[in-house]
N, CA, C, O and CB atoms as a CASP TS submission, in Angstrom:
PFRMAT TS
TARGET T0000
AUTHOR 0000-0000-0000
METHOD Language model
MODEL 1
PARENT N/A
ATOM      1  N   ASP     1     -72.530 -19.862   5.215  1.00  0.00           N
ATOM      2  CA  ASP     1     -73.776 -19.644   4.524  1.00  0.00           C
ATOM      3  C   ASP     1     -73.805 -20.383   3.190  1.00  0.00           C
ATOM      4  O   ASP     1     -74.837 -20.928   2.797  1.00  0.00           O
ATOM      5  CB  ASP     1     -74.000 -18.164   4.314  1.00  0.00           C
ATOM      6  N   LEU     2     -72.666 -20.399   2.495  1.00  0.00           N
ATOM      7  CA  LEU     2     -72.634 -21.083   1.202  1.00  0.00           C
ATOM      8  C   LEU     2     -72.806 -22.588   1.374  1.00  0.00           C
ATOM      9  O   LEU     2     -73.467 -23.232   0.559  1.00  0.00           O
ATOM     10  CB  LEU     2     -71.319 -20.785   0.472  1.00  0.00           C
ATOM     11  N   ALA     3     -72.225 -23.147   2.413  1.00  0.00           N
ATOM     12  CA  ALA     3     -72.402 -24.578   2.664  1.00  0.00           C
ATOM     13  C   ALA     3     -73.850 -24.878   3.043  1.00  0.00           C
ATOM     14  O   ALA     3     -74.405 -25.889   2.613  1.00  0.00           O
ATOM     15  CB  ALA     3     -71.448 -25.056   3.778  1.00  0.00           C
ATOM     16  N   TYR     4     -74.461 -24.016   3.838  1.00  0.00           N
ATOM     17  CA  TYR     4     -75.866 -24.205   4.210  1.00  0.00           C
ATOM     18  C   TYR     4     -76.790 -24.121   2.991  1.00  0.00           C
ATOM     19  O   TYR     4     -77.836 -24.769   2.962  1.00  0.00           O
ATOM     20  CB  TYR     4     -76.282 -23.159   5.252  1.00  0.00           C
ATOM     21  N   SER     5     -76.413 -23.336   1.997  1.00  0.00           N
ATOM     22  CA  SER     5     -77.230 -23.223   0.789  1.00  0.00           C
ATOM     23  C   SER     5     -77.158 -24.481  -0.055  1.00  0.00           C
ATOM     24  O   SER     5     -77.962 -24.661  -0.970  1.00  0.00           O
ATOM     25  CB  SER     5     -76.791 -22.027  -0.035  1.00  0.00           C
ATOM     26  N   GLN     6     -76.213 -25.346   0.240  1.00  0.00           N
ATOM     27  CA  GLN     6     -75.945 -26.618  -0.442  1.00  0.00           C
ATOM     28  C   GLN     6     -75.486 -26.426  -1.888  1.00  0.00           C
ATOM     29  O   GLN     6     -75.560 -27.357  -2.690  1.00  0.00           O
ATOM     30  CB  GLN     6     -77.190 -27.487  -0.419  1.00  0.00           C
ATOM     31  N   ALA     7     -75.014 -25.229  -2.223  1.00  0.00           N
ATOM     32  CA  ALA     7     -74.470 -24.984  -3.551  1.00  0.00           C
ATOM     33  C   ALA     7     -72.965 -25.233  -3.592  1.00  0.00           C
ATOM     34  O   ALA     7     -72.387 -25.359  -4.672  1.00  0.00           O
ATOM     35  CB  ALA     7     -74.778 -23.558  -3.990  1.00  0.00           C
ATOM     36  N   LEU     8     -72.332 -25.302  -2.433  1.00  0.00           N
ATOM     37  CA  LEU     8     -70.888 -25.473  -2.346  1.00  0.00           C
ATOM     38  C   LEU     8     -70.527 -26.946  -2.503  1.00  0.00           C
ATOM     39  O   LEU     8     -71.019 -27.792  -1.756  1.00  0.00           O
ATOM     40  CB  LEU     8     -70.353 -24.923  -1.008  1.00  0.00           C
ATOM     41  N   LYS     9     -69.667 -27.251  -3.475  1.00  0.00           N
ATOM     42  CA  LYS     9     -69.254 -28.630  -3.751  1.00  0.00           C
ATOM     43  C   LYS     9     -67.921 -28.947  -3.074  1.00  0.00           C
ATOM     44  O   LYS     9     -67.744 -30.035  -2.527  1.00  0.00           O
ATOM     45  CB  LYS     9     -69.145 -28.864  -5.270  1.00  0.00           C
ATOM     46  N   ALA    10     -66.980 -27.992  -3.111  1.00  0.00           N
ATOM     47  CA  ALA    10     -65.646 -28.215  -2.556  1.00  0.00           C
ATOM     48  C   ALA    10     -65.030 -26.877  -2.190  1.00  0.00           C
ATOM     49  O   ALA    10     -65.412 -25.837  -2.728  1.00  0.00           O
ATOM     50  CB  ALA    10     -64.741 -28.981  -3.558  1.00  0.00           C
ATOM     51  N   PHE    11     -64.064 -26.911  -1.262  1.00  0.00           N
ATOM     52  CA  PHE    11     -63.321 -25.691  -0.937  1.00  0.00           C
ATOM     53  C   PHE    11     -61.951 -26.044  -0.369  1.00  0.00           C
ATOM     54  O   PHE    11     -61.713 -27.154   0.106  1.00  0.00           O
ATOM     55  CB  PHE    11     -64.111 -24.822   0.067  1.00  0.00           C
ATOM     56  N   GLY    12     -61.075 -25.075  -0.435  1.00  0.00           N
ATOM     57  CA  GLY    12     -59.738 -25.231   0.104  1.00  0.00           C
ATOM     58  C   GLY    12     -59.057 -23.879   0.153  1.00  0.00           C
ATOM     59  O   GLY    12     -59.657 -22.858  -0.182  1.00  0.00           O
ATOM     60  N   TYR    13     -57.817 -23.878   0.566  1.00  0.00           N
ATOM     61  CA  TYR    13     -57.039 -22.645   0.664  1.00  0.00           C
ATOM     62  C   TYR    13     -55.744 -22.799  -0.111  1.00  0.00           C
ATOM     63  O   TYR    13     -55.122 -23.861  -0.088  1.00  0.00           O
ATOM     64  CB  TYR    13     -56.750 -22.287   2.140  1.00  0.00           C
ATOM     65  N   LEU    14     -55.334 -21.732  -0.803  1.00  0.00           N
ATOM     66  CA  LEU    14     -54.068 -21.688  -1.537  1.00  0.00           C
ATOM     67  C   LEU    14     -53.284 -20.468  -1.094  1.00  0.00           C
ATOM     68  O   LEU    14     -53.850 -19.490  -0.606  1.00  0.00           O
ATOM     69  CB  LEU    14     -54.305 -21.659  -3.074  1.00  0.00           C
ATOM     70  N   ASN    15     -51.959 -20.541  -1.271  1.00  0.00           N
ATOM     71  CA  ASN    15     -51.134 -19.379  -0.948  1.00  0.00           C
ATOM     72  C   ASN    15     -51.530 -18.207  -1.822  1.00  0.00           C
ATOM     73  O   ASN    15     -51.817 -18.364  -3.009  1.00  0.00           O
ATOM     74  CB  ASN    15     -49.638 -19.698  -1.125  1.00  0.00           C
ATOM     75  N   GLY    16     -51.542 -17.033  -1.217  1.00  0.00           N
ATOM     76  CA  GLY    16     -51.912 -15.821  -1.932  1.00  0.00           C
ATOM     77  C   GLY    16     -50.779 -14.826  -1.931  1.00  0.00           C
ATOM     78  O   GLY    16     -49.672 -15.136  -2.370  1.00  0.00           O
ATOM     79  N   VAL    17     -51.045 -13.638  -1.443  1.00  0.00           N
ATOM     80  CA  VAL    17     -50.079 -12.537  -1.489  1.00  0.00           C
ATOM     81  C   VAL    17     -49.039 -12.609  -0.379  1.00  0.00           C
ATOM     82  O   VAL    17     -48.091 -11.823  -0.378  1.00  0.00           O
ATOM     83  CB  VAL    17     -50.803 -11.218  -1.407  1.00  0.00           C
ATOM     84  N   GLY    18     -49.189 -13.512   0.544  1.00  0.00           N
ATOM     85  CA  GLY    18     -48.289 -13.590   1.691  1.00  0.00           C
ATOM     86  C   GLY    18     -48.903 -12.900   2.887  1.00  0.00           C
ATOM     87  O   GLY    18     -49.850 -12.124   2.757  1.00  0.00           O
ATOM     88  N   VAL    19     -48.365 -13.184   4.029  1.00  0.00           N
ATOM     89  CA  VAL    19     -48.882 -12.631   5.284  1.00  0.00           C
ATOM     90  C   VAL    19     -48.633 -11.131   5.328  1.00  0.00           C
ATOM     91  O   VAL    19     -47.534 -10.663   5.029  1.00  0.00           O
ATOM     92  CB  VAL    19     -48.227 -13.324   6.505  1.00  0.00           C
ATOM     93  N   GLN    20     -49.651 -10.393   5.701  1.00  0.00           N
ATOM     94  CA  GLN    20     -49.556  -8.944   5.930  1.00  0.00           C
ATOM     95  C   GLN    20     -50.196  -8.678   7.282  1.00  0.00           C
ATOM     96  O   GLN    20     -51.372  -8.977   7.487  1.00  0.00           O
ATOM     97  CB  GLN    20     -50.263  -8.103   4.774  1.00  0.00           C
ATOM     98  N   THR    21     -49.424  -8.118   8.201  1.00  0.00           N
ATOM     99  CA  THR    21     -49.906  -7.887   9.558  1.00  0.00           C
ATOM    100  C   THR    21     -50.585  -6.532   9.689  1.00  0.00           C
ATOM    101  O   THR    21     -50.501  -5.686   8.798  1.00  0.00           O
ATOM    102  CB  THR    21     -48.759  -7.987  10.547  1.00  0.00           C
ATOM    103  N   ARG    22     -51.260  -6.346  10.817  1.00  0.00           N
ATOM    104  CA  ARG    22     -51.873  -5.038  11.097  1.00  0.00           C
ATOM    105  C   ARG    22     -50.812  -3.945  11.193  1.00  0.00           C
ATOM    106  O   ARG    22     -51.072  -2.786  10.869  1.00  0.00           O
ATOM    107  CB  ARG    22     -52.689  -5.094  12.402  1.00  0.00           C
ATOM    108  N   ASP    23     -49.618  -4.323  11.641  1.00  0.00           N
ATOM    109  CA  ASP    23     -48.528  -3.348  11.775  1.00  0.00           C
ATOM    110  C   ASP    23     -47.888  -2.991  10.433  1.00  0.00           C
ATOM    111  O   ASP    23     -47.281  -1.929  10.295  1.00  0.00           O
ATOM    112  CB  ASP    23     -47.465  -3.891  12.714  1.00  0.00           C
ATOM    113  N   ALA    24     -48.023  -3.872   9.452  1.00  0.00           N
ATOM    114  CA  ALA    24     -47.441  -3.640   8.129  1.00  0.00           C
ATOM    115  C   ALA    24     -48.450  -4.056   7.061  1.00  0.00           C
ATOM    116  O   ALA    24     -48.221  -5.029   6.343  1.00  0.00           O
ATOM    117  CB  ALA    24     -46.100  -4.421   7.959  1.00  0.00           C
ATOM    118  N   PRO    25     -49.574  -3.323   6.949  1.00  0.00           N
ATOM    119  CA  PRO    25     -50.626  -3.732   6.009  1.00  0.00           C
ATOM    120  C   PRO    25     -50.243  -3.468   4.556  1.00  0.00           C
ATOM    121  O   PRO    25     -49.312  -2.718   4.263  1.00  0.00           O
ATOM    122  CB  PRO    25     -51.922  -3.007   6.330  1.00  0.00           C
ATOM    123  N   ARG    26     -50.980  -4.101   3.669  1.00  0.00           N
ATOM    124  CA  ARG    26     -50.930  -3.764   2.248  1.00  0.00           C
ATOM    125  C   ARG    26     -52.061  -2.776   1.997  1.00  0.00           C
ATOM    126  O   ARG    26     -52.882  -2.515   2.877  1.00  0.00           O
ATOM    127  CB  ARG    26     -51.059  -5.050   1.326  1.00  0.00           C
ATOM    128  N   TYR    27     -52.092  -2.233   0.787  1.00  0.00           N
ATOM    129  CA  TYR    27     -53.121  -1.254   0.444  1.00  0.00           C
ATOM    130  C   TYR    27     -53.780  -1.646  -0.869  1.00  0.00           C
ATOM    131  O   TYR    27     -53.112  -2.079  -1.807  1.00  0.00           O
ATOM    132  CB  TYR    27     -52.522   0.169   0.348  1.00  0.00           C
ATOM    133  N   ASN    28     -55.110  -1.488  -0.926  1.00  0.00           N
ATOM    134  CA  ASN    28     -55.826  -1.828  -2.149  1.00  0.00           C
ATOM    135  C   ASN    28     -55.729  -0.676  -3.145  1.00  0.00           C
ATOM    136  O   ASN    28     -55.027   0.308  -2.908  1.00  0.00           O
ATOM    137  CB  ASN    28     -57.304  -2.161  -1.843  1.00  0.00           C
ATOM    138  N   LEU    29     -56.436  -0.809  -4.250  1.00  0.00           N
ATOM    139  CA  LEU    29     -56.346   0.156  -5.345  1.00  0.00           C
ATOM    140  C   LEU    29     -56.695   1.586  -4.941  1.00  0.00           C
ATOM    141  O   LEU    29     -56.128   2.534  -5.485  1.00  0.00           O
ATOM    142  CB  LEU    29     -57.246  -0.270  -6.457  1.00  0.00           C
ATOM    143  N   VAL    30     -57.615   1.754  -4.000  1.00  0.00           N
ATOM    144  CA  VAL    30     -58.004   3.100  -3.591  1.00  0.00           C
ATOM    145  C   VAL    30     -57.306   3.546  -2.306  1.00  0.00           C
ATOM    146  O   VAL    30     -57.666   4.569  -1.724  1.00  0.00           O
ATOM    147  CB  VAL    30     -59.505   3.165  -3.404  1.00  0.00           C
ATOM    148  N   GLY    31     -56.314   2.783  -1.868  1.00  0.00           N
ATOM    149  CA  GLY    31     -55.509   3.194  -0.731  1.00  0.00           C
ATOM    150  C   GLY    31     -55.975   2.723   0.628  1.00  0.00           C
ATOM    151  O   GLY    31     -55.422   3.137   1.647  1.00  0.00           O
ATOM    152  N   ASP    32     -56.986   1.862   0.666  1.00  0.00           N
ATOM    153  CA  ASP    32     -57.457   1.330   1.951  1.00  0.00           C
ATOM    154  C   ASP    32     -56.513   0.236   2.431  1.00  0.00           C
ATOM    155  O   ASP    32     -56.144  -0.641   1.650  1.00  0.00           O
ATOM    156  CB  ASP    32     -58.904   0.782   1.830  1.00  0.00           C
ATOM    157  N   PRO    33     -56.116   0.271   3.701  1.00  0.00           N
ATOM    158  CA  PRO    33     -55.216  -0.768   4.211  1.00  0.00           C
ATOM    159  C   PRO    33     -55.963  -2.084   4.451  1.00  0.00           C
ATOM    160  O   PRO    33     -57.153  -2.089   4.767  1.00  0.00           O
ATOM    161  CB  PRO    33     -54.547  -0.300   5.514  1.00  0.00           C
ATOM    162  N   TYR    34     -55.245  -3.190   4.296  1.00  0.00           N
ATOM    163  CA  TYR    34     -55.801  -4.491   4.661  1.00  0.00           C
ATOM    164  C   TYR    34     -54.678  -5.379   5.187  1.00  0.00           C
ATOM    165  O   TYR    34     -53.506  -5.178   4.867  1.00  0.00           O
ATOM    166  CB  TYR    34     -56.513  -5.158   3.445  1.00  0.00           C
ATOM    167  N   PHE    35     -55.051  -6.350   5.989  1.00  0.00           N
ATOM    168  CA  PHE    35     -54.092  -7.341   6.469  1.00  0.00           C
ATOM    169  C   PHE    35     -54.679  -8.713   6.204  1.00  0.00           C
ATOM    170  O   PHE    35     -55.895  -8.859   6.083  1.00  0.00           O
ATOM    171  CB  PHE    35     -53.765  -7.146   7.990  1.00  0.00           C
ATOM    172  N   THR    36     -53.812  -9.731   6.113  1.00  0.00           N
ATOM    173  CA  THR    36     -54.251 -11.053   5.705  1.00  0.00           C
ATOM    174  C   THR    36     -53.334 -12.135   6.247  1.00  0.00           C
ATOM    175  O   THR    36     -52.172 -11.880   6.565  1.00  0.00           O
ATOM    176  CB  THR    36     -54.322 -11.140   4.197  1.00  0.00           C
ATOM    177  N   ASP    37     -53.872 -13.352   6.349  1.00  0.00           N
ATOM    178  CA  ASP    37     -53.040 -14.504   6.707  1.00  0.00           C
ATOM    179  C   ASP    37     -52.293 -15.014   5.485  1.00  0.00           C
ATOM    180  O   ASP    37     -51.490 -15.940   5.597  1.00  0.00           O
ATOM    181  CB  ASP    37     -53.899 -15.631   7.318  1.00  0.00           C
ATOM    182  N   GLY    38     -52.545 -14.428   4.323  1.00  0.00           N
ATOM    183  CA  GLY    38     -51.834 -14.770   3.104  1.00  0.00           C
ATOM    184  C   GLY    38     -52.486 -15.860   2.276  1.00  0.00           C
ATOM    185  O   GLY    38     -51.977 -16.210   1.212  1.00  0.00           O
ATOM    186  N   LEU    39     -53.595 -16.401   2.736  1.00  0.00           N
ATOM    187  CA  LEU    39     -54.242 -17.488   2.009  1.00  0.00           C
ATOM    188  C   LEU    39     -55.459 -16.991   1.236  1.00  0.00           C
ATOM    189  O   LEU    39     -56.101 -16.011   1.612  1.00  0.00           O
ATOM    190  CB  LEU    39     -54.653 -18.599   2.972  1.00  0.00           C
ATOM    191  N   ARG    40     -55.757 -17.694   0.145  1.00  0.00           N
ATOM    192  CA  ARG    40     -56.950 -17.414  -0.657  1.00  0.00           C
ATOM    193  C   ARG    40     -57.921 -18.570  -0.492  1.00  0.00           C
ATOM    194  O   ARG    40     -57.530 -19.732  -0.601  1.00  0.00           O
ATOM    195  CB  ARG    40     -56.589 -17.198  -2.164  1.00  0.00           C
ATOM    196  N   ALA    41     -59.160 -18.266  -0.235  1.00  0.00           N
ATOM    197  CA  ALA    41     -60.191 -19.298  -0.185  1.00  0.00           C
ATOM    198  C   ALA    41     -60.637 -19.574  -1.617  1.00  0.00           C
ATOM    199  O   ALA    41     -60.954 -18.652  -2.369  1.00  0.00           O
ATOM    200  CB  ALA    41     -61.404 -18.862   0.721  1.00  0.00           C
ATOM    201  N   VAL    42     -60.656 -20.854  -1.983  1.00  0.00           N
ATOM    202  CA  VAL    42     -61.086 -21.277  -3.313  1.00  0.00           C
ATOM    203  C   VAL    42     -62.313 -22.153  -3.128  1.00  0.00           C
ATOM    204  O   VAL    42     -62.284 -23.115  -2.361  1.00  0.00           O
ATOM    205  CB  VAL    42     -59.943 -22.040  -4.085  1.00  0.00           C
ATOM    206  N   MET    43     -63.393 -21.821  -3.829  1.00  0.00           N
ATOM    207  CA  MET    43     -64.645 -22.559  -3.687  1.00  0.00           C
ATOM    208  C   MET    43     -65.149 -23.025  -5.039  1.00  0.00           C
ATOM    209  O   MET    43     -65.043 -22.317  -6.041  1.00  0.00           O
ATOM    210  CB  MET    43     -65.704 -21.697  -2.999  1.00  0.00           C
ATOM    211  N   PHE    44     -65.700 -24.230  -5.047  1.00  0.00           N
ATOM    212  CA  PHE    44     -66.282 -24.808  -6.249  1.00  0.00           C
ATOM    213  C   PHE    44     -67.771 -24.984  -6.011  1.00  0.00           C
ATOM    214  O   PHE    44     -68.186 -25.461  -4.955  1.00  0.00           O
ATOM    215  CB  PHE    44     -65.604 -26.163  -6.619  1.00  0.00           C
ATOM    216  N   PHE    45     -68.571 -24.599  -6.995  1.00  0.00           N
ATOM    217  CA  PHE    45     -70.025 -24.678  -6.882  1.00  0.00           C
ATOM    218  C   PHE    45     -70.579 -25.618  -7.937  1.00  0.00           C
ATOM    219  O   PHE    45     -69.951 -25.857  -8.968  1.00  0.00           O
ATOM    220  CB  PHE    45     -70.661 -23.285  -7.018  1.00  0.00           C
ATOM    221  N   ASP    46     -71.758 -26.144  -7.667  1.00  0.00           N
ATOM    222  CA  ASP    46     -72.411 -27.053  -8.590  1.00  0.00           C
ATOM    223  C   ASP    46     -73.903 -26.764  -8.597  1.00  0.00           C
ATOM    224  O   ASP    46     -74.427 -26.131  -7.681  1.00  0.00           O
ATOM    225  CB  ASP    46     -72.134 -28.527  -8.210  1.00  0.00           C
ATOM    226  N   GLU    47     -74.571 -27.223  -9.618  1.00  0.00           N
ATOM    227  CA  GLU    47     -76.012 -27.016  -9.722  1.00  0.00           C
ATOM    228  C   GLU    47     -76.785 -27.900  -8.748  1.00  0.00           C
ATOM    229  O   GLU    47     -77.826 -27.493  -8.234  1.00  0.00           O
ATOM    230  CB  GLU    47     -76.476 -27.285 -11.143  1.00  0.00           C
ATOM    231  N   ARG    48     -76.284 -29.102  -8.495  1.00  0.00           N
ATOM    232  CA  ARG    48     -77.003 -29.996  -7.595  1.00  0.00           C
ATOM    233  C   ARG    48     -76.622 -29.687  -6.153  1.00  0.00           C
ATOM    234  O   ARG    48     -75.515 -29.209  -5.907  1.00  0.00           O
ATOM    235  CB  ARG    48     -76.704 -31.474  -7.931  1.00  0.00           C
ATOM    236  N   PRO    49     -77.500 -29.942  -5.202  1.00  0.00           N
ATOM    237  CA  PRO    49     -77.188 -29.673  -3.792  1.00  0.00           C
ATOM    238  C   PRO    49     -76.181 -30.683  -3.214  1.00  0.00           C
ATOM    239  O   PRO    49     -76.188 -31.861  -3.572  1.00  0.00           O
ATOM    240  CB  PRO    49     -78.475 -29.696  -2.962  1.00  0.00           C
ATOM    241  N   PHE    50     -75.329 -30.198  -2.326  1.00  0.00           N
ATOM    242  CA  PHE    50     -74.347 -31.022  -1.618  1.00  0.00           C
ATOM    243  C   PHE    50     -74.542 -30.843  -0.122  1.00  0.00           C
ATOM    244  O   PHE    50     -74.626 -29.714   0.359  1.00  0.00           O
ATOM    245  CB  PHE    50     -72.892 -30.650  -2.033  1.00  0.00           C
ATOM    246  N   THR    51     -74.614 -31.929   0.611  1.00  0.00           N
ATOM    247  CA  THR    51     -74.731 -31.852   2.062  1.00  0.00           C
ATOM    248  C   THR    51     -73.347 -31.600   2.656  1.00  0.00           C
ATOM    249  O   THR    51     -72.341 -31.682   1.951  1.00  0.00           O
ATOM    250  CB  THR    51     -75.358 -33.157   2.644  1.00  0.00           C
ATOM    251  N   PHE    52     -73.297 -31.293   3.951  1.00  0.00           N
ATOM    252  CA  PHE    52     -72.007 -31.104   4.629  1.00  0.00           C
ATOM    253  C   PHE    52     -71.140 -32.357   4.495  1.00  0.00           C
ATOM    254  O   PHE    52     -69.930 -32.255   4.295  1.00  0.00           O
ATOM    255  CB  PHE    52     -72.222 -30.763   6.124  1.00  0.00           C
ATOM    256  N   ALA    53     -71.744 -33.516   4.604  1.00  0.00           N
ATOM    257  CA  ALA    53     -70.995 -34.777   4.523  1.00  0.00           C
ATOM    258  C   ALA    53     -70.387 -34.989   3.141  1.00  0.00           C
ATOM    259  O   ALA    53     -69.385 -35.692   3.011  1.00  0.00           O
ATOM    260  CB  ALA    53     -71.905 -35.952   4.871  1.00  0.00           C
ATOM    261  N   GLU    54     -70.972 -34.400   2.117  1.00  0.00           N
ATOM    262  CA  GLU    54     -70.478 -34.560   0.750  1.00  0.00           C
ATOM    263  C   GLU    54     -69.417 -33.531   0.350  1.00  0.00           C
ATOM    264  O   GLU    54     -68.782 -33.683  -0.694  1.00  0.00           O
ATOM    265  CB  GLU    54     -71.627 -34.478  -0.205  1.00  0.00           C
ATOM    266  N   LEU    55     -69.218 -32.504   1.146  1.00  0.00           N
ATOM    267  CA  LEU    55     -68.251 -31.461   0.793  1.00  0.00           C
ATOM    268  C   LEU    55     -66.860 -32.047   0.620  1.00  0.00           C
ATOM    269  O   LEU    55     -66.397 -32.841   1.438  1.00  0.00           O
ATOM    270  CB  LEU    55     -68.229 -30.364   1.862  1.00  0.00           C
ATOM    271  N   ASP    56     -66.208 -31.644  -0.451  1.00  0.00           N
ATOM    272  CA  ASP    56     -64.831 -32.061  -0.721  1.00  0.00           C
ATOM    273  C   ASP    56     -63.910 -30.976  -0.165  1.00  0.00           C
ATOM    274  O   ASP    56     -63.780 -29.904  -0.755  1.00  0.00           O
ATOM    275  CB  ASP    56     -64.582 -32.294  -2.269  1.00  0.00           C
ATOM    276  N   ILE    57     -63.282 -31.256   0.958  1.00  0.00           N
ATOM    277  CA  ILE    57     -62.366 -30.299   1.582  1.00  0.00           C
ATOM    278  C   ILE    57     -60.964 -30.611   1.077  1.00  0.00           C
ATOM    279  O   ILE    57     -60.432 -31.696   1.309  1.00  0.00           O
ATOM    280  CB  ILE    57     -62.435 -30.367   3.158  1.00  0.00           C
ATOM    281  N   LYS    58     -60.386 -29.659   0.394  1.00  0.00           N
ATOM    282  CA  LYS    58     -59.069 -29.847  -0.216  1.00  0.00           C
ATOM    283  C   LYS    58     -57.977 -29.764   0.845  1.00  0.00           C
ATOM    284  O   LYS    58     -57.221 -28.794   0.892  1.00  0.00           O
ATOM    285  CB  LYS    58     -58.826 -28.795  -1.320  1.00  0.00           C
ATOM    286  N   ALA    59     -57.898 -30.781   1.690  1.00  0.00           N
ATOM    287  CA  ALA    59     -56.971 -30.780   2.820  1.00  0.00           C
ATOM    288  C   ALA    59     -55.515 -30.867   2.372  1.00  0.00           C
ATOM    289  O   ALA    59     -54.623 -30.498   3.135  1.00  0.00           O
ATOM    290  CB  ALA    59     -57.288 -31.932   3.752  1.00  0.00           C
ATOM    291  N   HIS    60     -55.254 -31.339   1.170  1.00  0.00           N
ATOM    292  CA  HIS    60     -53.877 -31.417   0.685  1.00  0.00           C
ATOM    293  C   HIS    60     -53.372 -30.061   0.200  1.00  0.00           C
ATOM    294  O   HIS    60     -52.194 -29.920  -0.125  1.00  0.00           O
ATOM    295  CB  HIS    60     -53.773 -32.442  -0.439  1.00  0.00           C
ATOM    296  N   TRP    61     -54.245 -29.072   0.150  1.00  0.00           N
ATOM    297  CA  TRP    61     -53.834 -27.707  -0.152  1.00  0.00           C
ATOM    298  C   TRP    61     -53.314 -27.085   1.139  1.00  0.00           C
ATOM    299  O   TRP    61     -52.966 -27.813   2.069  1.00  0.00           O
ATOM    300  CB  TRP    61     -55.019 -26.868  -0.757  1.00  0.00           C
ATOM    301  N   GLU    62     -53.254 -25.783   1.217  1.00  0.00           N
ATOM    302  CA  GLU    62     -52.794 -25.098   2.427  1.00  0.00           C
ATOM    303  C   GLU    62     -53.845 -25.206   3.532  1.00  0.00           C
ATOM    304  O   GLU    62     -55.037 -25.341   3.252  1.00  0.00           O
ATOM    305  CB  GLU    62     -52.481 -23.612   2.127  1.00  0.00           C
ATOM    306  N   ILE    63     -53.399 -25.146   4.780  1.00  0.00           N
ATOM    307  CA  ILE    63     -54.310 -25.191   5.920  1.00  0.00           C
ATOM    308  C   ILE    63     -54.067 -23.932   6.751  1.00  0.00           C
ATOM    309  O   ILE    63     -52.938 -23.688   7.177  1.00  0.00           O
ATOM    310  CB  ILE    63     -54.101 -26.499   6.781  1.00  0.00           C
ATOM    311  N   PRO    64     -55.110 -23.126   6.990  1.00  0.00           N
ATOM    312  CA  PRO    64     -54.937 -21.906   7.796  1.00  0.00           C
ATOM    313  C   PRO    64     -54.371 -22.227   9.176  1.00  0.00           C
ATOM    314  O   PRO    64     -54.687 -23.267   9.754  1.00  0.00           O
ATOM    315  CB  PRO    64     -56.277 -21.168   7.942  1.00  0.00           C
ATOM    316  N   SER    65     -53.545 -21.344   9.698  1.00  0.00           N
ATOM    317  CA  SER    65     -52.878 -21.571  10.977  1.00  0.00           C
ATOM    318  C   SER    65     -53.868 -21.775  12.116  1.00  0.00           C
ATOM    319  O   SER    65     -53.594 -22.547  13.034  1.00  0.00           O
ATOM    320  CB  SER    65     -51.966 -20.409  11.298  1.00  0.00           C
ATOM    321  N   GLU    66     -55.023 -21.093  12.074  1.00  0.00           N
ATOM    322  CA  GLU    66     -56.012 -21.258  13.139  1.00  0.00           C
ATOM    323  C   GLU    66     -56.552 -22.687  13.164  1.00  0.00           C
ATOM    324  O   GLU    66     -56.755 -23.260  14.234  1.00  0.00           O
ATOM    325  CB  GLU    66     -57.167 -20.258  12.958  1.00  0.00           C
ATOM    326  N   ILE    67     -56.780 -23.252  11.995  1.00  0.00           N
ATOM    327  CA  ILE    67     -57.266 -24.635  11.915  1.00  0.00           C
ATOM    328  C   ILE    67     -56.148 -25.594  12.286  1.00  0.00           C
ATOM    329  O   ILE    67     -56.376 -26.565  13.007  1.00  0.00           O
ATOM    330  CB  ILE    67     -57.805 -24.955  10.496  1.00  0.00           C
ATOM    331  N   ARG    68     -54.952 -25.335  11.803  1.00  0.00           N
ATOM    332  CA  ARG    68     -53.790 -26.166  12.119  1.00  0.00           C
ATOM    333  C   ARG    68     -53.579 -26.241  13.624  1.00  0.00           C
ATOM    334  O   ARG    68     -53.284 -27.311  14.155  1.00  0.00           O
ATOM    335  CB  ARG    68     -52.528 -25.618  11.432  1.00  0.00           C
ATOM    336  N   ALA    69     -53.728 -25.114  14.317  1.00  0.00           N
ATOM    337  CA  ALA    69     -53.532 -25.074  15.770  1.00  0.00           C
ATOM    338  C   ALA    69     -54.628 -25.871  16.491  1.00  0.00           C
ATOM    339  O   ALA    69     -54.362 -26.515  17.506  1.00  0.00           O
ATOM    340  CB  ALA    69     -53.521 -23.609  16.272  1.00  0.00           C
ATOM    341  N   LYS    70     -55.846 -25.829  15.970  1.00  0.00           N
ATOM    342  CA  LYS    70     -56.957 -26.524  16.628  1.00  0.00           C
ATOM    343  C   LYS    70     -56.883 -28.036  16.479  1.00  0.00           C
ATOM    344  O   LYS    70     -57.212 -28.766  17.414  1.00  0.00           O
ATOM    345  CB  LYS    70     -58.269 -26.033  16.074  1.00  0.00           C
ATOM    346  N   ILE    71     -56.456 -28.514  15.317  1.00  0.00           N
ATOM    347  CA  ILE    71     -56.469 -29.962  15.102  1.00  0.00           C
ATOM    348  C   ILE    71     -55.133 -30.621  15.400  1.00  0.00           C
ATOM    349  O   ILE    71     -55.076 -31.837  15.584  1.00  0.00           O
ATOM    350  CB  ILE    71     -56.864 -30.262  13.688  1.00  0.00           C
ATOM    351  N   GLY    72     -54.070 -29.851  15.450  1.00  0.00           N
ATOM    352  CA  GLY    72     -52.744 -30.389  15.784  1.00  0.00           C
ATOM    353  C   GLY    72     -52.009 -30.920  14.585  1.00  0.00           C
ATOM    354  O   GLY    72     -52.601 -31.527  13.692  1.00  0.00           O
ATOM    355  N   GLU    73     -50.703 -30.686  14.569  1.00  0.00           N
ATOM    356  CA  GLU    73     -49.847 -31.090  13.448  1.00  0.00           C
ATOM    357  C   GLU    73     -49.852 -32.598  13.235  1.00  0.00           C
ATOM    358  O   GLU    73     -49.748 -33.061  12.099  1.00  0.00           O
ATOM    359  CB  GLU    73     -48.422 -30.614  13.681  1.00  0.00           C
ATOM    360  N   ASP    74     -49.973 -33.372  14.314  1.00  0.00           N
ATOM    361  CA  ASP    74     -49.900 -34.819  14.191  1.00  0.00           C
ATOM    362  C   ASP    74     -51.112 -35.416  13.470  1.00  0.00           C
ATOM    363  O   ASP    74     -51.067 -36.574  13.056  1.00  0.00           O
ATOM    364  CB  ASP    74     -49.768 -35.436  15.558  1.00  0.00           C
ATOM    365  N   LYS    75     -52.198 -34.642  13.312  1.00  0.00           N
ATOM    366  CA  LYS    75     -53.403 -35.142  12.656  1.00  0.00           C
ATOM    367  C   LYS    75     -53.539 -34.638  11.229  1.00  0.00           C
ATOM    368  O   LYS    75     -54.545 -34.894  10.567  1.00  0.00           O
ATOM    369  CB  LYS    75     -54.623 -34.749  13.449  1.00  0.00           C
ATOM    370  N   LEU    76     -52.521 -33.916  10.752  1.00  0.00           N
ATOM    371  CA  LEU    76     -52.586 -33.389   9.388  1.00  0.00           C
ATOM    372  C   LEU    76     -52.045 -34.395   8.405  1.00  0.00           C
ATOM    373  O   LEU    76     -52.017 -34.130   7.203  1.00  0.00           O
ATOM    374  CB  LEU    76     -51.813 -32.080   9.273  1.00  0.00           C
TER
END
């Protein structure tokens, strides 16, 4: 949705808290469990509109395993 709004300039993923599985979740401040692939999505916004072709994808940052599996290690 953010890319469709054309406000998104760039995005990428960085290491976060580490992988937490459904079997061993972490808990937030109020005690709700959560699980994660361990990555944080980082987004940059700008006042001018950016098309999909103009998006700066920070590929040199971390790549989620689902995307890595789809495109293959040899293309990274």
